[in-house]
C-alpha positions as CSV (number, residue, x, y, z in Angstrom):
1,M,-11.8,33.2,-19.1
2,Y,-15.4,33.0,-17.7
3,L,-17.7,35.5,-19.3
4,V,-20.9,37.0,-17.9
5,V,-23.2,39.2,-20.0
6,S,-25.8,40.9,-18.1
7,R,-28.8,43.0,-19.1
8,W,-29.8,45.9,-16.9
9,E,-32.7,48.4,-17.4
10,P,-32.6,51.8,-15.9
11,L,-35.7,52.6,-13.8
12,P,-38.0,55.2,-15.3
13,G,-36.5,58.7,-14.6
14,K,-33.3,57.3,-13.3
15,E,-31.3,57.0,-16.5
16,K,-28.7,59.7,-15.5
17,E,-28.3,58.3,-12.0
18,F,-27.7,54.9,-13.5
19,E,-25.1,56.2,-15.9
20,A,-23.1,57.7,-13.0
21,Q,-23.6,54.9,-10.5
22,G,-23.0,52.3,-13.2
23,L,-19.7,53.9,-14.2
24,A,-18.5,54.0,-10.6
25,A,-19.6,50.3,-10.1
26,R,-17.8,49.3,-13.3
27,D,-14.6,50.9,-12.2
28,A,-14.8,49.2,-8.8
29,I,-15.4,45.8,-10.5
30,R,-12.6,46.5,-12.9
31,N,-10.2,46.9,-10.0
32,T,-11.3,43.6,-8.2
33,P,-8.7,40.9,-8.3
34,G,-9.7,38.1,-10.6
35,V,-11.6,40.4,-13.0
36,E,-9.8,40.4,-16.4
37,T,-12.1,42.6,-18.5
38,V,-15.1,44.9,-18.1
39,M,-17.0,46.3,-21.2
40,G,-20.5,47.6,-21.7
41,F,-22.9,49.1,-24.2
42,T,-26.4,50.6,-24.5
43,T,-28.9,48.6,-26.6
44,E,-31.2,50.3,-29.1
45,D,-34.0,49.9,-26.6
46,G,-32.1,51.7,-23.9
47,A,-31.0,48.7,-21.8
48,R,-27.4,48.4,-20.6
49,I,-25.4,45.4,-21.3
50,A,-22.4,44.6,-19.0
51,I,-19.8,42.2,-20.2
52,I,-17.4,41.0,-17.5
53,G,-14.5,38.5,-17.9
54,Y,-13.3,36.7,-14.8
55,K,-10.2,34.5,-14.5
56,S,-12.3,31.4,-13.8
57,K,-15.8,30.3,-12.8
58,S,-14.7,29.8,-9.2
59,V,-13.3,33.4,-9.1
60,Y,-16.8,34.5,-10.5
61,E,-18.6,32.6,-7.8
62,E,-16.4,34.1,-5.1
63,I,-16.9,37.6,-6.3
64,M,-20.7,37.1,-6.7
65,G,-21.1,35.3,-3.4
66,D,-23.4,36.6,-0.6
67,N,-20.6,38.6,1.0
68,G,-18.5,39.0,-2.1
69,A,-17.1,42.0,-3.9
70,F,-20.1,42.4,-6.2
71,A,-22.6,42.6,-3.3
72,K,-20.4,45.3,-1.6
73,I,-20.1,47.3,-4.8
74,A,-23.8,47.1,-5.6
75,A,-24.7,48.2,-2.1
76,K,-22.2,51.0,-2.1
77,H,-23.3,52.5,-5.5
78,Q,-27.0,51.6,-4.9
79,I,-27.4,50.1,-8.3
80,E,-30.7,48.4,-7.5
81,N,-32.2,51.9,-6.7
82,V,-31.7,53.1,-10.2
83,A,-31.8,50.0,-12.4
84,K,-33.3,46.5,-12.6
85,W,-31.2,43.4,-13.4
86,V,-33.1,41.4,-16.1
87,R,-30.9,38.4,-16.8
88,S,-27.4,37.1,-17.3
89,E,-25.8,34.6,-19.6
90,R,-22.6,32.9,-18.3
91,G,-20.0,30.6,-19.7
92,E,-16.4,29.8,-20.6
93,M,-15.0,31.9,-23.5
94,V,-14.3,30.1,-26.7
95,D,-12.0,31.2,-29.5
């Protein structure tokens, strides 16, 4: 499984909107073919961490492509209007 761990920070005053829009976006990603797991948590400093497992790196690249599922989901749920993507770590899962 190819894992991606992303840090998002809600924009000031947009925390509640981000919670709602983030939940809807996670549900949409969860139902995207090739996505095997979706998890998340809030850090002690208020950032949100999204953990998404993809079937493979090539599936991840397809979903994240310019016209891929993620671009459509992010646009539909206007994620970037309520939060800022900070960074992501990516790699193959090890046991």
